[in-house]
C-alpha positions as CSV (number, residue, x, y, z in Angstrom):
1,X,-22.8,-13.6,0.6
2,X,-22.3,-10.1,-0.6
3,X,-19.7,-8.8,-3.1
4,X,-19.1,-5.1,-3.8
5,X,-19.0,-4.4,-7.5
6,X,-17.9,-1.4,-9.7
7,X,-20.3,0.1,-12.2
8,X,-18.5,3.2,-13.4
9,X,-20.5,5.7,-11.3
10,X,-18.4,7.6,-8.7
11,X,-21.1,8.1,-6.2
12,X,-22.6,4.5,-6.5
13,X,-22.7,1.9,-3.9
14,X,-23.1,-1.3,-5.9
15,X,-23.2,-4.9,-4.7
16,X,-24.2,-8.4,-5.7
17,X,-25.9,-10.6,-3.1
18,X,-26.8,-14.3,-2.8
19,X,-27.7,-16.5,0.1
20,X,-28.0,-15.2,3.6
21,X,-26.9,-11.6,4.5
22,X,-24.7,-11.5,7.5
23,X,-23.8,-8.7,9.9
24,X,-20.3,-8.5,8.2
25,X,-22.0,-8.2,4.7
26,X,-24.3,-5.3,6.0
27,X,-21.3,-3.5,7.7
28,X,-19.4,-3.6,4.4
29,X,-22.2,-2.1,2.4
30,X,-23.0,0.6,5.0
31,X,-19.3,1.5,5.4
32,X,-19.1,2.0,1.6
33,X,-22.2,4.1,1.7
34,X,-20.8,6.3,4.5
35,X,-17.6,6.8,2.5
36,X,-19.4,7.7,-0.7
37,X,-21.7,10.1,1.1
38,X,-18.7,11.8,2.7
39,X,-17.0,12.1,-0.7
40,X,-19.9,12.9,-2.9
41,X,-22.8,14.1,-0.7
42,X,-25.5,12.0,-2.3
43,X,-25.3,8.4,-3.5
44,X,-27.1,6.0,-5.7
45,X,-27.4,2.3,-5.0
46,X,-27.3,-0.8,-7.2
47,X,-28.4,-4.1,-5.8
48,X,-28.0,-7.3,-7.8
49,X,-30.0,-9.9,-6.1
50,X,-29.2,-13.4,-7.3
51,X,-30.8,-15.2,-4.5
52,X,-32.0,-14.4,-1.0
53,X,-32.1,-16.9,1.9
54,X,-32.6,-14.4,4.7
55,X,-30.8,-11.9,6.8
56,X,-29.2,-12.2,10.2
57,X,-30.8,-10.2,13.1
58,X,-27.4,-8.5,13.7
59,X,-27.4,-7.3,10.1
60,X,-30.9,-5.8,10.5
61,X,-29.6,-4.0,13.7
62,X,-26.7,-2.6,11.7
63,X,-29.1,-1.3,9.1
64,X,-31.4,0.3,11.7
65,X,-28.4,1.9,13.4
66,X,-27.3,3.3,10.0
67,X,-30.7,4.7,9.2
68,X,-30.9,6.3,12.7
69,X,-27.5,7.9,12.3
70,X,-27.4,8.8,8.6
71,X,-30.9,8.4,7.4
72,X,-32.0,8.2,3.7
73,X,-31.8,11.8,2.7
74,X,-28.5,11.2,0.9
75,X,-29.8,8.4,-1.3
76,X,-31.2,9.7,-4.7
77,X,-32.0,6.5,-6.5
78,X,-31.9,2.7,-6.0
79,X,-31.9,0.2,-8.8
80,X,-32.5,-3.5,-8.0
81,X,-31.6,-6.1,-10.5
82,X,-33.4,-9.5,-10.1
83,X,-35.5,-12.1,-11.8
84,X,-37.4,-12.8,-8.6
85,X,-41.0,-11.7,-8.8
86,X,-41.4,-11.4,-5.0
87,X,-38.5,-9.0,-4.9
88,X,-40.1,-6.9,-7.7
89,X,-43.2,-6.7,-5.5
90,X,-41.3,-5.5,-2.5
91,X,-39.4,-2.9,-4.6
92,X,-42.8,-1.6,-5.8
93,X,-44.0,-1.2,-2.2
94,X,-40.7,0.4,-1.1
95,X,-41.0,2.9,-3.9
96,X,-44.4,4.0,-2.6
97,X,-43.2,4.2,1.0
98,X,-39.9,6.0,0.5
99,X,-41.1,8.9,-1.6
100,X,-37.9,10.8,-1.4
101,X,-35.9,8.0,-3.1
102,X,-36.7,6.8,-6.6
103,X,-36.5,3.0,-6.5
104,X,-36.9,0.9,-9.6
105,X,-36.5,-2.9,-10.4
106,X,-34.9,-4.3,-13.5
107,X,-34.6,-7.8,-14.8
108,X,-31.1,-9.3,-15.1
109,X,-31.0,-8.9,-18.8
110,X,-31.5,-5.1,-18.4
111,X,-28.5,-4.3,-16.2
112,X,-27.3,-1.6,-18.6
113,X,-30.7,0.1,-18.2
114,X,-30.4,0.0,-14.4
115,X,-27.0,1.7,-14.6
116,X,-28.3,4.4,-17.0
117,X,-31.2,5.0,-14.6
118,X,-28.7,5.6,-11.8
119,X,-26.5,7.9,-14.0
120,X,-29.5,10.2,-14.8
121,X,-29.8,11.8,-11.4
């Protein structure tokens, strides 16, 4: 399940996820990203990961199509909020791979710090 959330940053795409990510969930996030890019040029992303039980193949295909069409050049920063150590490890790897995007992980009790990180672009 995925729920869009408001964090008080105009160019932010923010969502809370738990369980399995569906094609519909992914389409919702990517649609919001496209709208924010159209309105603001560049975006920041906040992901609150409560739990993760996988992702549908169709959702991955949606993400790959988005990356092919839009790319990542419009994403300035990504903040991931989680208490899952394995997610922190993946975020650390992604930060090294995607050098044009600053990606940082925060624990759930530091959500305010994550939002401040995104505001300071």
